[in-house]
gemmi code that builds the backbone of each chain (N, CA, C; Angstrom):
import gemmi

chains = {
    "A": [
        ("UNK", (25.467, -9.612, 78.138), (24.242, -10.018, 77.893), (23.527, -9.609, 76.678)),
        ("UNK", (23.596, -10.419, 75.723), (23.128, -9.960, 74.166), (21.617, -8.901, 74.204)),
        ("UNK", (20.745, -9.212, 75.128), (19.692, -8.281, 75.245), (19.961, -6.835, 75.884)),
        ("UNK", (20.988, -6.923, 76.965), (21.361, -5.552, 77.093), (21.897, -4.785, 76.036)),
        ("UNK", (22.904, -5.174, 75.281), (23.588, -4.714, 74.272), (22.249, -4.516, 73.291)),
        ("UNK", (21.576, -5.156, 72.946), (20.177, -4.808, 71.764), (19.611, -3.918, 72.460)),
        ("UNK", (19.358, -3.789, 73.835), (18.270, -2.503, 74.503), (19.086, -1.101, 74.333)),
        ("UNK", (20.645, -1.284, 74.846), (21.564, -0.235, 74.951), (21.210, 0.534, 72.999)),
        ("UNK", (21.387, -0.447, 72.235), (21.797, 0.021, 70.842), (20.728, 0.733, 70.055)),
        ("UNK", (19.530, -0.364, 70.230), (18.213, 0.083, 69.536), (17.229, 0.530, 70.187)),
        ("UNK", (17.524, 0.539, 71.576), (15.821, 1.256, 72.556), (15.207, 0.432, 73.129)),
        ("UNK", (14.795, 0.810, 74.439), (13.823, 0.032, 75.063), (12.766, -0.789, 74.004)),
        ("UNK", (12.131, 0.349, 73.600), (10.561, 0.709, 72.978), (10.947, -0.082, 71.930)),
        ("UNK", (12.130, 0.031, 71.015), (12.070, -0.460, 69.544), (12.909, -1.982, 69.676)),
        ("UNK", (13.052, -2.599, 70.687), (13.955, -3.841, 71.012), (12.513, -4.875, 71.135)),
        ("UNK", (12.248, -5.946, 70.054), (11.265, -6.869, 70.735), (12.137, -7.938, 71.039)),
        ("UNK", (11.035, -8.963, 71.468), (11.515, -10.228, 72.217), (12.362, -11.478, 70.835)),
        ("UNK", (11.645, -11.035, 70.122), (12.370, -11.879, 68.551), (13.177, -11.629, 68.825)),
        ("UNK", (13.878, -10.180, 68.401), (15.087, -9.559, 68.241), (16.370, -10.409, 69.442)),
        ("UNK", (15.833, -10.282, 70.710), (16.773, -11.133, 71.489), (17.222, -12.302, 71.232)),
        ("UNK", (15.991, -13.091, 71.102), (15.989, -14.487, 70.701), (17.323, -14.414, 69.762)),
        ("UNK", (16.664, -13.733, 68.263), (17.669, -14.106, 67.496), (19.173, -13.619, 67.806)),
        ("UNK", (19.315, -12.521, 68.792), (21.161, -12.266, 68.930), (21.522, -13.147, 70.037)),
        ("UNK", (20.458, -13.916, 70.811), (20.500, -14.763, 71.428), (21.157, -16.572, 70.897)),
        ("UNK", (20.579, -16.938, 69.437), (20.628, -17.583, 68.785), (19.717, -18.603, 69.473)),
        ("UNK", (18.712, -18.377, 70.310), (17.685, -19.354, 70.724), (16.370, -18.983, 70.243)),
        ("UNK", (15.530, -19.974, 70.710), (13.913, -19.597, 70.111), (13.143, -18.692, 70.962)),
        ("UNK", (12.579, -18.092, 70.251), (11.478, -17.071, 71.047), (11.250, -17.593, 72.457)),
        ("UNK", (10.817, -18.708, 72.311), (10.136, -19.680, 73.438), (11.119, -19.663, 74.581)),
        ("UNK", (12.320, -19.399, 74.313), (13.424, -20.177, 75.351), (13.540, -18.615, 76.145)),
        ("UNK", (13.255, -17.670, 75.402), (13.275, -16.440, 76.326), (12.674, -16.233, 76.699)),
        ("UNK", (11.405, -16.717, 77.179), (10.133, -16.773, 78.001), (10.431, -17.570, 78.907)),
        ("UNK", (10.994, -18.869, 78.918), (11.520, -19.613, 79.877), (12.090, -18.937, 80.901)),
        ("UNK", (12.783, -18.023, 80.525), (14.069, -17.403, 81.535), (12.730, -16.103, 81.825)),
        ("UNK", (12.319, -15.422, 81.427), (11.824, -14.561, 81.742), (10.365, -14.028, 81.404)),
        ("UNK", (9.468, -13.811, 82.405), (7.967, -13.798, 82.304), (7.332, -12.752, 81.457)),
        ("UNK", (7.895, -11.689, 80.809), (7.659, -11.037, 80.105), (8.386, -10.001, 79.573)),
        ("UNK", (8.259, -9.096, 78.624), (9.304, -8.436, 78.156), (10.003, -7.338, 79.180)),
        ("UNK", (8.827, -6.861, 79.729), (9.490, -5.962, 81.124), (10.495, -6.632, 82.043)),
        ("UNK", (10.222, -7.783, 82.189), (10.923, -8.334, 83.194), (12.573, -8.898, 82.425)),
        ("UNK", (12.553, -8.860, 81.287), (13.653, -8.872, 80.584), (14.781, -7.510, 80.632)),
        ("UNK", (13.901, -6.457, 80.234), (14.133, -5.422, 80.152), (14.962, -4.943, 81.465)),
        ("UNK", (14.032, -5.203, 82.694), (14.189, -5.065, 83.883), (15.728, -5.667, 84.358)),
        ("UNK", (15.920, -6.812, 84.096), (17.288, -7.610, 84.098), (18.053, -7.245, 83.586)),
        ("UNK", (18.195, -6.826, 82.112), (19.176, -6.414, 81.594), (19.920, -4.567, 82.447)),
        ("UNK", (18.846, -3.985, 82.572), (19.143, -2.751, 83.360), (19.570, -3.049, 84.666)),
        ("UNK", (18.901, -3.985, 85.592), (19.941, -4.114, 86.489), (21.200, -4.787, 86.995)),
        ("UNK", (21.534, -5.381, 86.028), (22.877, -5.823, 85.785), (23.802, -4.717, 85.187)),
        ("UNK", (23.086, -3.771, 84.760), (24.200, -2.539, 84.422), (24.134, -1.757, 85.820)),
        ("UNK", (22.989, -1.837, 86.449), (22.918, -0.980, 87.949), (23.949, -1.808, 88.751)),
        ("UNK", (23.987, -2.921, 88.934), (24.700, -4.031, 89.468), (26.326, -3.570, 89.507)),
        ("UNK", (26.735, -3.754, 88.241), (27.893, -3.716, 87.942), (28.486, -2.113, 88.656)),
        ("UNK", (27.809, -1.222, 88.461), (28.205, 0.440, 88.952), (28.006, 0.325, 90.442)),
        ("UNK", (27.223, -0.193, 90.866), (27.404, -0.313, 92.487), (28.253, -1.229, 92.645)),
        ("UNK", (28.664, -2.325, 92.532), (29.806, -2.996, 92.547), (31.231, -1.850, 92.151)),
        ("UNK", (31.450, -1.724, 91.740), (32.376, -1.041, 91.449), (32.933, -0.052, 92.607)),
        ("UNK", (31.834, 1.087, 92.526), (31.827, 1.967, 93.518), (32.115, 1.188, 95.049)),
        ("UNK", (31.257, 0.180, 95.515), (31.424, -0.605, 96.596), (33.204, -1.000, 96.917)),
        ("UNK", (33.634, -1.374, 95.783), (34.949, -1.875, 96.266), (35.916, -0.424, 96.234)),
        ("UNK", (35.986, 0.538, 95.827), (36.835, 1.705, 95.802), (36.251, 2.426, 97.011)),
        ("UNK", (35.117, 2.377, 97.463), (34.822, 3.148, 98.946), (35.348, 2.266, 100.077)),
        ("UNK", (34.866, 0.714, 100.121), (35.335, 0.223, 101.098), (36.884, 0.179, 101.332)),
        ("UNK", (37.807, 0.935, 100.284), (39.128, 0.826, 100.395), (39.364, 2.297, 100.938)),
        ("UNK", (38.694, 2.751, 101.433), (39.080, 4.024, 101.925), (39.582, 4.870, 101.033)),
        ("UNK", (39.334, 4.729, 99.783), (39.861, 5.642, 98.644), (39.523, 7.272, 98.687)),
        ("UNK", (40.358, 8.038, 98.194), (39.825, 9.353, 98.008), (38.504, 9.747, 97.528)),
        ("UNK", (37.982, 11.103, 97.414), (37.052, 11.472, 96.878), (37.148, 11.309, 95.367)),
        ("UNK", (38.292, 11.752, 94.999), (38.785, 11.994, 93.318), (38.683, 10.465, 92.874)),
        ("UNK", (38.911, 9.533, 93.634), (39.387, 8.230, 93.371), (38.134, 7.562, 93.135)),
        ("UNK", (36.740, 7.903, 94.216), (35.500, 7.514, 94.079), (34.844, 7.829, 92.885)),
        ("UNK", (35.076, 9.434, 92.335), (34.722, 10.011, 91.603), (35.033, 9.424, 90.195)),
        ("UNK", (36.509, 8.953, 89.969), (37.085, 8.358, 88.928), (36.446, 6.814, 88.573)),
        ("UNK", (36.111, 6.306, 89.780), (35.640, 4.731, 89.603), (33.902, 5.147, 89.089)),
        ("UNK", (33.693, 5.820, 89.423), (32.187, 6.383, 89.097), (32.215, 6.411, 87.543)),
        ("UNK", (33.283, 7.216, 86.944), (33.255, 7.786, 85.701), (33.520, 6.119, 85.384)),
        ("UNK", (34.436, 5.559, 85.362), (34.946, 4.362, 84.791), (34.029, 3.308, 85.042)),
        ("UNK", (33.119, 3.036, 85.619), (32.064, 2.443, 85.788), (30.673, 2.731, 84.558)),
        ("UNK", (30.623, 4.171, 84.744), (29.731, 4.558, 83.282), (30.227, 3.984, 82.233)),
        ("UNK", (31.316, 4.572, 81.796), (31.947, 4.118, 80.658), (31.922, 2.803, 80.193)),
        ("UNK", (32.323, 1.532, 80.993), (32.156, 0.287, 80.798), (30.829, 0.048, 80.472)),
        ("UNK", (29.705, 0.478, 81.000), (28.601, 0.443, 80.467), (27.342, 1.304, 79.860)),
        ("UNK", (29.037, 2.189, 78.914), (28.113, 3.611, 78.461), (26.470, 3.389, 77.609)),
        ("UNK", (26.557, 2.480, 76.657), (25.557, 2.388, 75.586), (24.338, 1.943, 76.681)),
        ("UNK", (24.284, 1.415, 77.326), (23.171, 0.844, 78.375), (22.897, 2.311, 79.516)),
        ("UNK", (23.947, 2.947, 80.021), (23.556, 3.968, 81.006), (23.047, 5.150, 80.184)),
        ("UNK", (23.739, 5.025, 78.942), (23.048, 6.541, 78.442), (21.641, 6.325, 78.061)),
        ("UNK", (21.323, 4.971, 77.395), (19.998, 4.883, 76.942), (18.665, 4.723, 78.153)),
        ("UNK", (19.262, 4.508, 79.156), (18.249, 4.629, 80.412), (18.620, 6.099, 81.049)),
        ("UNK", (19.379, 6.761, 80.599), (19.405, 8.140, 81.072), (18.389, 9.401, 79.871)),
        ("UNK", (18.610, 8.483, 79.101), (17.706, 9.123, 77.969), (16.189, 8.695, 77.930)),
        ("UNK", (16.176, 7.454, 78.398), (14.892, 7.125, 77.968), (13.857, 6.976, 79.269)),
        ("UNK", (14.354, 6.801, 80.431), (14.042, 6.354, 81.685), (12.896, 7.247, 82.014)),
        ("UNK", (12.618, 8.418, 81.558), (11.340, 9.089, 81.779), (9.971, 8.633, 81.561)),
        ("UNK", (10.228, 7.602, 79.986), (8.937, 6.815, 79.441), (9.159, 5.937, 79.451)),
        ("UNK", (9.402, 5.208, 80.513), (10.010, 3.807, 80.847), (8.694, 3.201, 81.701)),
        ("UNK", (8.510, 1.977, 81.594), (7.251, 1.649, 82.859), (8.096, 2.361, 84.505)),
        ("UNK", (6.980, 2.082, 85.465), (7.395, 2.786, 86.355), (8.760, 1.893, 87.226)),
        ("UNK", (8.535, 0.492, 86.798), (9.277, 0.031, 87.430), (10.934, 0.206, 87.268)),
        ("UNK", (11.175, 0.358, 86.146), (12.290, 0.912, 85.441), (12.966, 2.101, 86.025)),
        ("UNK", (11.699, 2.899, 85.973), (11.845, 4.459, 86.145), (12.321, 4.461, 87.698)),
        ("UNK", (12.079, 4.075, 88.361), (11.940, 3.664, 89.826), (13.482, 3.110, 90.231)),
        ("UNK", (14.162, 1.813, 89.141), (14.872, 1.140, 89.781), (16.436, 2.516, 89.163)),
        ("UNK", (16.312, 3.162, 87.966), (17.482, 4.025, 87.737), (17.247, 5.254, 88.833)),
        ("UNK", (15.922, 5.391, 89.496), (16.339, 6.481, 90.652), (16.945, 5.579, 91.780)),
        ("UNK", (16.337, 4.317, 92.245), (17.155, 3.931, 92.935), (18.340, 3.881, 92.835)),
        ("UNK", (19.121, 3.146, 91.665), (20.669, 3.287, 91.661), (21.440, 4.525, 91.545)),
        ("UNK", (20.798, 5.793, 91.488), (21.458, 7.110, 91.258), (21.461, 7.499, 93.016)),
        ("UNK", (20.330, 7.018, 93.777), (20.580, 7.660, 95.064), (21.520, 6.510, 95.754)),
        ("UNK", (22.301, 5.230, 95.354), (23.004, 4.397, 95.550), (24.399, 5.017, 95.142)),
        ("UNK", (24.261, 5.517, 94.124), (25.421, 6.085, 93.842), (26.365, 7.026, 94.660)),
        ("UNK", (24.738, 8.235, 95.068), (25.012, 9.197, 95.706), (25.800, 8.763, 97.036)),
        ("UNK", (25.242, 7.728, 97.634), (25.392, 7.630, 98.893), (27.379, 7.237, 98.817)),
        ("UNK", (27.527, 6.431, 98.136), (29.094, 6.308, 97.974), (29.847, 7.584, 97.648)),
        ("UNK", (29.352, 8.476, 97.163), (30.204, 9.776, 96.958), (29.999, 10.677, 97.884)),
        ("UNK", (28.923, 10.553, 98.466), (28.570, 11.496, 99.856), (30.215, 11.132, 100.838)),
        ("UNK", (29.637, 9.347, 100.869), (30.796, 9.210, 102.367), (32.020, 9.270, 101.878)),
        ("UNK", (32.802, 9.029, 100.545), (33.531, 9.748, 100.698), (34.247, 11.164, 100.400)),
        ("UNK", (32.956, 11.707, 99.816), (33.480, 13.530, 100.504), (33.490, 13.633, 101.709)),
        ("UNK", (32.408, 13.065, 102.820), (32.889, 13.438, 104.161), (33.988, 12.738, 104.627)),
        ("UNK", (35.009, 12.249, 104.201), (36.240, 12.378, 104.475), (37.272, 13.153, 104.104)),
        ("UNK", (36.575, 13.664, 103.357), (37.496, 15.012, 102.686), (37.802, 15.958, 103.658)),
        ("UNK", (38.580, 16.928, 103.987), (38.588, 18.011, 104.618), (38.445, 19.213, 104.032)),
        ("UNK", (37.781, 20.115, 104.985), (37.706, 21.612, 104.424), (36.793, 21.935, 103.391)),
        ("UNK", (35.587, 20.894, 103.203), (34.334, 21.336, 101.887), (33.522, 22.166, 102.545)),
        ("UNK", (33.384, 22.733, 101.377), (32.237, 23.812, 102.288), (30.622, 23.071, 102.294)),
        ("UNK", (30.173, 23.727, 103.078), (28.695, 22.990, 103.620), (27.822, 23.352, 102.624)),
        ("UNK", (27.006, 21.833, 102.606), (26.182, 22.232, 101.696), (25.240, 20.878, 101.777)),
        ("UNK", (24.157, 20.817, 101.343), (23.099, 20.023, 101.386), (23.959, 18.380, 100.908)),
        ("UNK", (23.317, 17.139, 101.159), (24.074, 16.122, 100.601), (23.835, 16.322, 99.142)),
        ("UNK", (22.181, 16.196, 98.959), (21.723, 16.085, 97.669), (22.443, 17.202, 96.718)),
        ("UNK", (22.845, 18.135, 96.962), (23.558, 19.024, 96.117), (25.087, 18.812, 95.458)),
        ("UNK", (25.279, 18.551, 96.686), (26.551, 17.840, 96.342), (26.401, 16.719, 95.116)),
        ("UNK", (25.863, 15.721, 95.651), (25.551, 14.852, 94.389), (24.956, 15.332, 93.093)),
        ("UNK", (23.977, 16.214, 92.995), (23.254, 16.312, 91.804), (24.360, 17.260, 91.249)),
        ("UNK", (25.018, 18.220, 92.181), (25.940, 19.044, 90.989), (27.285, 18.253, 90.002)),
        ("UNK", (27.263, 16.984, 90.834), (28.427, 16.223, 90.003), (27.794, 15.271, 89.146)),
        ("UNK", (26.390, 14.470, 89.254), (25.787, 13.851, 88.429), (25.295, 14.839, 87.010)),
        ("UNK", (25.084, 16.240, 87.270), (24.782, 17.456, 86.482), (25.741, 17.349, 85.404)),
        ("UNK", (26.875, 17.389, 86.021), (27.860, 17.777, 85.020), (28.220, 16.467, 84.494)),
        ("UNK", (28.381, 15.200, 85.014), (28.434, 13.790, 84.158), (27.738, 13.367, 83.210)),
        ("UNK", (26.474, 14.085, 83.767), (24.846, 13.610, 82.304), (24.818, 15.025, 81.093)),
        ("UNK", (25.693, 15.913, 81.665), (25.723, 16.818, 80.726), (26.348, 16.529, 79.537)),
        ("UNK", (27.956, 16.217, 80.027), (29.002, 15.815, 78.931), (28.533, 14.369, 77.957)),
        ("UNK", (28.026, 13.563, 79.049), (27.223, 12.218, 78.281), (26.320, 12.408, 77.286)),
        ("UNK", (25.349, 13.413, 77.654), (24.394, 13.780, 76.891), (24.778, 14.109, 75.536)),
        ("UNK", (26.025, 15.410, 75.493), (26.426, 15.825, 74.522), (27.639, 15.520, 73.549)),
        ("UNK", (27.887, 14.232, 74.255), (29.265, 13.504, 73.827), (29.943, 14.449, 72.544)),
        ("UNK", (28.702, 14.567, 71.819), (29.166, 14.875, 70.053), (29.788, 16.353, 69.920)),
        ("UNK", (29.428, 16.738, 71.203), (30.265, 18.214, 71.221), (31.802, 18.234, 71.875)),
        ("UNK", (31.652, 17.683, 73.009), (32.921, 17.258, 73.726), (34.032, 16.683, 73.465)),
        ("UNK", (33.390, 15.164, 72.392), (34.455, 14.295, 72.201), (33.979, 13.510, 70.900)),
        ("UNK", (33.582, 14.291, 70.050), (33.306, 13.807, 68.513), (33.650, 12.513, 68.074)),
        ("UNK", (34.561, 12.145, 68.884), (35.563, 10.862, 68.613), (35.033, 9.915, 69.320)),
        ("UNK", (34.132, 10.238, 70.729), (33.961, 9.126, 71.721), (34.784, 9.342, 72.719)),
        ("UNK", (34.415, 8.479, 73.612), (35.281, 8.615, 74.723), (35.196, 9.657, 75.678)),
        ("UNK", (33.835, 10.244, 75.982), (33.902, 11.651, 76.586), (34.181, 11.792, 77.886)),
        ("UNK", (34.125, 10.617, 78.604), (34.468, 10.687, 80.517), (36.020, 10.433, 80.471)),
        ("UNK", (36.458, 9.879, 79.681), (37.856, 9.463, 79.209), (38.408, 10.768, 79.087)),
        ("UNK", (38.124, 11.303, 78.204), (38.571, 12.342, 77.510), (38.743, 13.701, 79.037)),
        ("UNK", (37.134, 14.101, 79.314), (37.127, 14.852, 80.288), (37.438, 14.909, 81.523)),
        ("UNK", (37.069, 13.243, 81.994), (36.788, 12.857, 83.354), (37.823, 13.767, 84.180)),
        ("UNK", (39.055, 13.889, 84.195), (39.938, 14.393, 85.008), (40.104, 15.671, 85.334)),
        ("UNK", (39.296, 16.625, 84.053), (39.281, 17.929, 84.545), (38.046, 18.160, 85.134)),
        ("UNK", (37.020, 17.013, 84.918), (35.390, 17.217, 85.919), (35.554, 16.928, 87.334)),
        ("UNK", (36.404, 16.152, 87.758), (36.943, 15.769, 88.689), (37.484, 16.686, 89.323)),
        ("UNK", (38.769, 17.330, 88.656), (39.404, 18.454, 89.448), (38.472, 19.824, 89.578)),
        ("UNK", (37.761, 20.401, 88.738), (37.108, 21.306, 88.798), (35.907, 20.727, 90.033)),
        ("UNK", (35.316, 19.692, 89.783), (34.162, 19.547, 91.019), (35.075, 19.541, 92.502)),
        ("UNK", (36.070, 18.832, 92.598), (36.657, 18.798, 93.743), (37.382, 20.187, 94.378)),
        ("UNK", (37.724, 21.164, 93.545), (38.049, 22.348, 93.945), (36.554, 23.380, 94.309)),
        ("UNK", (35.482, 22.977, 93.423), (34.020, 23.549, 93.572), (33.443, 23.205, 94.994)),
        ("UNK", (33.760, 22.194, 95.504), (33.381, 21.781, 96.742), (34.403, 22.098, 97.831)),
        ("UNK", (35.151, 22.751, 97.671), (36.256, 23.257, 98.988), (36.197, 24.808, 99.390)),
        ("UNK", (36.540, 24.789, 100.616), (36.665, 26.309, 101.085), (37.807, 26.370, 100.571)),
        ("UNK", (37.789, 28.178, 100.176), (39.017, 28.324, 99.850), (40.135, 28.765, 100.942)),
        ("UNK", (41.317, 28.583, 100.581), (42.274, 28.394, 101.520), (42.593, 29.708, 102.362)),
    ],
    "B": [
        ("UNK", (32.798, -11.441, 98.709), (31.939, -10.886, 97.906), (30.442, -11.586, 98.055)),
        ("UNK", (29.322, -11.350, 98.835), (28.021, -12.380, 98.206), (27.145, -11.658, 97.523)),
        ("UNK", (26.411, -12.059, 97.146), (25.272, -11.403, 96.218), (23.923, -11.386, 96.931)),
        ("UNK", (23.671, -11.567, 98.143), (22.469, -11.231, 98.907), (21.805, -9.975, 98.888)),
        ("UNK", (20.957, -10.136, 99.142), (20.084, -8.248, 98.931), (19.075, -8.545, 100.227)),
        ("UNK", (18.838, -7.039, 100.602), (18.167, -7.055, 101.644), (16.421, -7.296, 101.287)),
        ("UNK", (15.763, -8.029, 101.893), (14.682, -8.458, 101.515), (13.665, -7.109, 101.670)),
        ("UNK", (14.332, -6.230, 102.422), (13.289, -5.427, 103.099), (13.288, -4.003, 101.987)),
        ("UNK", (14.634, -3.582, 101.607), (14.926, -2.632, 100.832), (15.887, -2.815, 99.628)),
        ("UNK", (15.876, -4.017, 99.394), (16.824, -4.354, 98.196), (18.047, -4.175, 98.184)),
        ("UNK", (19.079, -3.194, 99.171), (20.728, -3.165, 99.342), (21.521, -4.454, 98.857)),
        ("UNK", (22.384, -4.091, 98.377), (22.881, -5.517, 98.536), (23.469, -5.703, 99.233)),
        ("UNK", (24.141, -6.899, 100.015), (24.684, -7.051, 101.486), (25.701, -8.147, 101.125)),
        ("UNK", (26.820, -7.428, 100.619), (28.049, -7.937, 99.744), (28.841, -8.233, 101.046)),
        ("UNK", (28.960, -7.989, 102.497), (29.829, -8.445, 103.302), (28.737, -8.192, 104.880)),
        ("UNK", (29.534, -8.749, 105.822), (28.812, -9.422, 106.903), (28.481, -8.130, 107.644)),
        ("UNK", (29.337, -7.024, 107.273), (28.981, -5.645, 108.147), (27.338, -5.213, 107.629)),
        ("UNK", (27.348, -5.907, 106.317), (25.787, -4.960, 105.498), (24.375, -5.678, 105.999)),
        ("UNK", (24.896, -6.883, 106.434), (23.370, -7.614, 107.106), (23.489, -7.010, 108.580)),
        ("UNK", (22.132, -7.166, 109.142), (21.957, -6.591, 110.678), (22.574, -7.496, 111.394)),
        ("UNK", (22.318, -6.433, 112.030), (23.631, -7.121, 113.457), (24.677, -7.812, 113.135)),
        ("UNK", (25.008, -7.561, 111.854), (26.224, -8.293, 110.979), (26.235, -9.616, 111.345)),
        ("UNK", (25.139, -10.111, 111.250), (24.411, -11.501, 111.412), (24.421, -12.298, 109.697)),
        ("UNK", (24.904, -12.809, 109.387), (24.712, -13.240, 107.674), (23.804, -13.954, 107.661)),
        ("UNK", (23.060, -14.747, 108.640), (21.616, -15.239, 108.797), (20.410, -14.364, 108.502)),
        ("UNK", (20.651, -13.340, 108.907), (19.179, -12.512, 108.759), (19.505, -11.744, 107.535)),
        ("UNK", (18.074, -11.822, 107.010), (18.565, -11.634, 105.243), (17.699, -10.325, 105.255)),
        ("UNK", (17.506, -9.067, 106.176), (17.854, -8.120, 106.163), (18.894, -6.980, 106.624)),
        ("UNK", (19.166, -5.332, 106.012), (20.478, -4.971, 106.105), (20.311, -4.195, 107.376)),
        ("UNK", (21.281, -3.999, 107.846), (21.685, -2.862, 109.251), (20.892, -1.817, 108.681)),
        ("UNK", (20.358, -1.313, 107.919), (19.614, 0.187, 107.569), (18.048, -0.429, 107.863)),
        ("UNK", (17.742, -1.459, 107.679), (16.474, -2.145, 107.870), (15.790, -2.722, 109.383)),
        ("UNK", (17.264, -2.898, 110.243), (17.356, -3.189, 111.626), (16.751, -2.139, 112.364)),
        ("UNK", (15.994, -2.420, 113.361), (15.992, -1.503, 114.505), (17.291, -1.919, 115.985)),
        ("UNK", (17.189, -0.936, 117.042), (18.051, -1.115, 117.674), (18.440, -2.486, 118.324)),
        ("UNK", (16.708, -3.012, 118.388), (17.301, -4.390, 118.518), (17.584, -5.586, 118.089)),
        ("UNK", (17.568, -5.432, 116.947), (17.935, -6.099, 115.862), (16.748, -6.998, 114.862)),
        ("UNK", (15.696, -6.391, 115.206), (14.370, -7.025, 114.424), (14.475, -5.806, 113.520)),
        ("UNK", (13.457, -6.459, 112.178), (13.297, -5.882, 111.209), (12.314, -4.721, 111.257)),
        ("UNK", (12.521, -3.232, 110.750), (11.494, -2.465, 110.898), (10.704, -3.019, 110.334)),
        ("UNK", (9.230, -2.139, 110.560), (7.863, -2.235, 109.795), (8.143, -2.055, 108.708)),
        ("UNK", (6.794, -2.066, 108.183), (6.530, -1.206, 106.318), (6.579, 0.097, 106.479)),
        ("UNK", (5.876, 0.870, 107.562), (5.974, 1.778, 107.617), (6.800, 2.693, 107.985)),
        ("UNK", (7.891, 1.637, 108.922), (9.058, 2.683, 109.077), (10.159, 2.609, 108.122)),
        ("UNK", (10.100, 1.537, 107.438), (10.727, 1.411, 105.996), (10.796, 2.598, 105.244)),
        ("UNK", (9.385, 2.774, 104.724), (8.815, 3.551, 103.949), (9.125, 5.129, 104.071)),
        ("UNK", (9.167, 5.191, 105.251), (9.541, 6.403, 106.070), (11.309, 6.530, 105.571)),
        ("UNK", (11.944, 5.808, 106.076), (13.295, 5.500, 105.907), (13.784, 5.981, 104.670)),
        ("UNK", (13.351, 5.014, 103.732), (13.534, 5.126, 101.986), (12.802, 6.453, 101.229)),
        ("UNK", (12.079, 7.040, 101.797), (11.842, 8.314, 101.119), (12.289, 9.193, 101.585)),
        ("UNK", (13.109, 9.033, 102.918), (14.161, 10.292, 103.154), (15.016, 9.934, 102.758)),
        ("UNK", (15.695, 8.584, 102.498), (16.722, 8.205, 101.801), (17.081, 9.007, 100.349)),
        ("UNK", (15.969, 8.754, 99.757), (15.950, 9.431, 98.534), (15.556, 11.066, 98.184)),
        ("UNK", (15.108, 11.423, 99.504), (14.964, 13.141, 99.529), (16.697, 13.318, 99.899)),
        ("UNK", (17.299, 13.071, 100.588), (18.488, 13.271, 101.373), (19.688, 13.152, 100.015)),
        ("UNK", (19.246, 12.107, 99.140), (21.130, 11.952, 98.352), (20.616, 12.701, 97.033)),
        ("UNK", (19.247, 12.561, 96.948), (18.843, 13.599, 95.147), (17.780, 14.491, 95.228)),
        ("UNK", (17.301, 15.066, 96.752), (16.154, 15.879, 96.605), (15.173, 16.307, 96.021)),
        ("UNK", (15.008, 14.663, 95.745), (13.404, 14.524, 95.504), (12.174, 15.248, 95.766)),
        ("UNK", (11.397, 15.594, 95.336), (10.200, 16.157, 95.971), (9.873, 14.837, 96.654)),
        ("UNK", (9.080, 15.539, 97.854), (8.810, 14.718, 99.100), (7.613, 13.130, 98.571)),
        ("UNK", (6.387, 13.967, 97.861), (5.514, 12.710, 97.099), (6.051, 12.077, 96.169)),
        ("UNK", (6.758, 12.609, 95.363), (7.762, 11.980, 94.307), (8.311, 10.778, 95.194)),
        ("UNK", (9.192, 10.830, 96.144), (10.289, 10.395, 96.697), (9.315, 8.988, 97.476)),
        ("UNK", (8.196, 9.701, 98.059), (7.121, 8.751, 98.891), (6.483, 7.601, 97.582)),
        ("UNK", (6.335, 8.090, 96.504), (5.938, 7.188, 95.507), (7.177, 6.131, 95.534)),
        ("UNK", (8.066, 6.569, 94.930), (9.034, 5.932, 94.095), (9.728, 4.747, 95.400)),
        ("UNK", (9.794, 5.173, 97.007), (9.981, 4.236, 97.545), (9.017, 3.163, 98.076)),
        ("UNK", (7.590, 3.382, 97.460), (6.425, 2.705, 97.692), (6.662, 1.734, 96.807)),
        ("UNK", (7.023, 1.938, 95.465), (7.120, 1.042, 94.496), (8.430, 0.498, 94.521)),
        ("UNK", (9.276, 0.594, 94.915), (10.650, -0.102, 95.182), (10.423, -1.125, 96.399)),
        ("UNK", (9.668, -0.943, 97.250), (9.223, -1.693, 98.229), (8.382, -3.129, 98.187)),
        ("UNK", (7.238, -2.713, 97.008), (6.048, -3.418, 96.191), (7.038, -4.626, 95.698)),
        ("UNK", (8.142, -4.490, 95.468), (8.508, -5.696, 94.755), (9.703, -6.281, 95.742)),
        ("UNK", (9.848, -6.022, 96.927), (10.562, -6.735, 97.942), (9.904, -7.583, 98.477)),
        ("UNK", (10.796, -8.809, 98.821), (10.386, -9.984, 99.382), (9.732, -9.956, 100.647)),
        ("UNK", (9.741, -9.211, 101.279), (9.518, -8.489, 102.819), (7.805, -8.001, 102.486)),
        ("UNK", (7.852, -7.303, 101.512), (6.450, -6.669, 101.454), (5.502, -6.919, 100.337)),
        ("UNK", (5.734, -7.693, 99.620), (4.774, -8.567, 98.350), (3.608, -8.608, 98.921)),
        ("UNK", (3.222, -8.778, 99.746), (1.874, -9.417, 100.665), (1.135, -7.905, 101.355)),
        ("UNK", (2.098, -6.652, 101.279), (1.486, -5.526, 101.602), (0.529, -4.977, 100.883)),
        ("UNK", (-0.501, -4.166, 101.333), (-1.827, -4.053, 100.550), (-1.582, -2.638, 99.891)),
    ],
}
model = gemmi.Model(1)
for chain_id, residues in chains.items():
    chain = gemmi.Chain(chain_id)
    for i, (resn, *xyz) in enumerate(residues, 1):
        res = gemmi.Residue()
        res.name, res.seqid = resn, gemmi.SeqId(i, " ")
        for name, pos in zip(("N", "CA", "C"), xyz):
            atom = gemmi.Atom()
            atom.name, atom.element = name, gemmi.Element(name[0])
            atom.pos, atom.b_iso = gemmi.Position(*pos), 0.0
            res.add_atom(atom)
        chain.add_residue(res)
    model.add_chain(chain)
structure = gemmi.Structure()
structure.add_model(model)
structure.setup_entities()
């Protein structure tokens, strides 16, 4: 979706519908034939990414995979949509309430998959579910937001993902 | 996999087991169903969604409640709700 790419690259605030129309090779009016407002267009672009993220995790969790595999699926899904994901991560607090809510909702959906996979693991330290998720997402977001420090050539999650998964898995396990 | 979404909470319903009572004719998910299979009320769903946001991310209770209310505002089941 050209609109999603533009929003991801230029930012939500700085992308106007004329830009979207030009990128899609359609008239300005055609954009509004499909989307009632610019906000609706932004929401659709964000929704598309969010749906791809949860679909990817649903497939892996549904197969009864290990926590490490679910976490890897999470990282892979983010990487596949990294531009848009990062844009939402950076800007969600300043976006309209509908988009802020969508962002928070998707994080809870992802949390559910990770928590479900973790519950199948043995010998985990007892901890509130939200702390388990917030610890993982805190790590992931720190590396994403600081890609220039951890992987200046790009691909920060591909580069550091295995180490993050390994560290987190050990962190939440009881000592033998 | 289907592309249905729960009309109450928006959860994707990809398989029959995601639907209330595993009935794909029901347009709401198993989280939004009561034990007898009927759909939960607005207040029941709001409580459940608020608790969901708190348990998964540890959000402040008021923030979680406001987010849940905003999420539900767009749901087909609750668009007419004042």
